[in-house]
Structures are given as C-alpha cells and as structure tokens.
C-alpha positions in Angstrom: 0.0 0.0 0.0 2.8 2.4 0.9 4.6 1.7 -2.4 1.4 2.4 -4.3 1.0 5.8 -2.7 4.6 6.7 -3.3 4.2 5.6 -6.9 1.1 7.7 -7.5 2.8 10.7 -5.8 5.8 10.4 -8.1 3.5 10.1 -11.1 1.5 13.2 -10.2 4.7 15.2 -9.6 6.1 14.1 -13.0 3.0 15.1 -14.8 3.0 18.5 -13.1 6.6 19.1 -14.1 5.9 18.1 -17.7 2.9 20.5 -17.9 4.9 23.4 -16.4 7.7 22.9 -18.8 5.3 22.7 -21.7 3.7 26.1 -21.0 7.1 27.8 -20.7 8.0 26.9 -24.3 5.2 28.9 -26.0 5.3 32.6 -27.1 5.6 35.3 -24.5 4.7 39.0 -25.0 7.1 41.2 -23.0 6.7 45.0 -23.0 9.8 47.1 -23.4 8.4 49.4 -20.6 5.9 48.4 -18.0 3.9 51.5 -18.9 4.4 54.9 -20.4 4.3 57.7 -17.9 4.0 61.3 -19.2 4.4 62.6 -15.7 3.2 66.1 -15.1 2.3 67.9 -18.4 1.5 71.7 -18.5 -1.5 73.0 -20.4 0.6 75.5 -22.3 3.1 72.7 -23.4 1.0 69.7 -24.4 3.2 67.0 -26.0 2.7 65.0 -29.2 0.6 62.1 -28.3 1.8 59.5 -30.8 3.5 56.5 -29.2 5.4 53.5 -30.5 4.8 50.8 -28.0 7.6 48.2 -28.3 7.5 44.6 -27.2 9.5 41.4 -27.7 8.5 37.8 -28.2 10.4 36.4 -25.2 9.2 32.9 -25.8 10.3 30.0 -27.9 7.4 29.9 -30.5 6.1 32.6 -32.9 3.8 35.2 -31.3 0.7 36.1 -33.2 -1.4 39.2 -32.3 -5.0 38.5 -33.0 -6.5 41.7 -31.7 -5.2 45.1 -30.6 -7.7 47.6 -29.2 -7.4 50.9 -27.3 -9.8 52.7 -24.9 -11.3 56.2 -24.7 -10.4 58.0 -27.9 -7.0 56.3 -28.3 -6.5 55.1 -31.9 -4.4 52.1 -32.9 -2.7 53.2 -36.1 -0.8 50.0 -36.8 0.3 46.7 -35.2 2.2 43.6 -36.6 -0.1 41.4 -38.6 2.7 38.7 -39.2 4.0 36.4 -36.5 6.8 37.8 -34.4 9.5 35.2 -34.2 11.2 34.3 -30.9 13.6 37.1 -29.8 12.2 39.6 -32.4 10.6 43.0 -31.6 7.3 44.4 -32.6 5.8 47.9 -32.5 2.2 49.0 -31.9 1.6 52.6 -33.0 -1.1 54.5 -31.2 -2.2 58.1 -31.0 -4.7 60.2 -29.0 -5.5 63.8 -28.1 -5.0 65.4 -24.8 -7.9 67.7 -23.9 -6.7 71.3 -23.1 -7.9 71.2 -19.5 -6.5 69.8 -16.2 -7.1 66.1 -16.0 -5.4 62.7 -15.3 -4.1 60.8 -18.3 -5.3 57.2 -18.1 -5.3 55.2 -21.4 -4.8 51.5 -22.1 -4.0 49.3 -25.1 -5.2 45.7 -24.8 -3.5 43.0 -26.9 -5.0 39.6 -27.5 -2.5 37.0 -28.7 -1.5 33.3 -28.6 0.9 34.1 -25.7 1.0 32.3 -22.4 -1.2 35.1 -21.0 -3.7 35.6 -23.9 -4.5 39.2 -22.9 -2.0 41.8 -22.0 -2.6 45.4 -21.2 -0.2 48.4 -21.7 -1.0 51.5 -19.7 -0.4 55.2 -20.5 -0.6 57.5 -17.5 0.2 61.1 -16.5 -1.5 64.3 -15.4 -2.3 67.6 -17.3 -2.1 70.6 -15.0 -2.1 74.4 -15.2 1.3 76.1 -14.8 
C-alpha cells in the first residue's frame, strides 16, 4: 500500500513538471516598458501624443497578435499582422488627443494573442495641470 501511494505521488509530480515545462515553451509577449508615464504635463506645453509601444517575443514559438484595441479615444494606427519570431521585436503605434484642460491621463492598449497570457494590457498615464 505504501509503495502504491509513493508511486502515484511520483507520477503526479512528474505530470505537473511536464505541464509546467510545456507552458514555458510557448510565445511570451514582453513589453519594453511596464507602462508609459507622461508625468506632469502643463496645459501650455502639451506633448505630441503619438507613441510607438515596443514589445518582444520572449518565448520559444512565434507570437501572433489576433487583436489590438485601445480605450477612450485612443486610436491604434498599426500593429504587426505577421507572426513575431522568438527574440524579435514588434511595435504598436497609437495616438490620442490630450484635452486642453486639467485632468489625469489614463489610457490603455489591450493586446490579445497566442501568448501564455492571452490578454496583455499596456497603460499610458500622467497628469495635465495648469502652470
């Protein structure tokens, strides 16, 4: 009986290790920056709001972006339609308008892909204030 329990415990451990190694071999989307922070922006000096969001396929299989969308008036101008090979970089180009009034900047770009985490969100933050 003791040998049977030990055998099943070793089998379960082996299967768990096999599944964990399998999931690590797929594609992985890794952002170059965790988020883009405009910091404090003054009304009389609003910056250009076109961004190139860079990412890398940090996995071992091709990364395929199936959908890229942005929130609240942010437009996605372009994103890679072809697979991103392991170790290669991709760029998502977005643009938006900053309202000429004091407010917090809080935008997001959501990417759906075949990566380990199917959905990944890139955030754009900051604050517009009067001088």
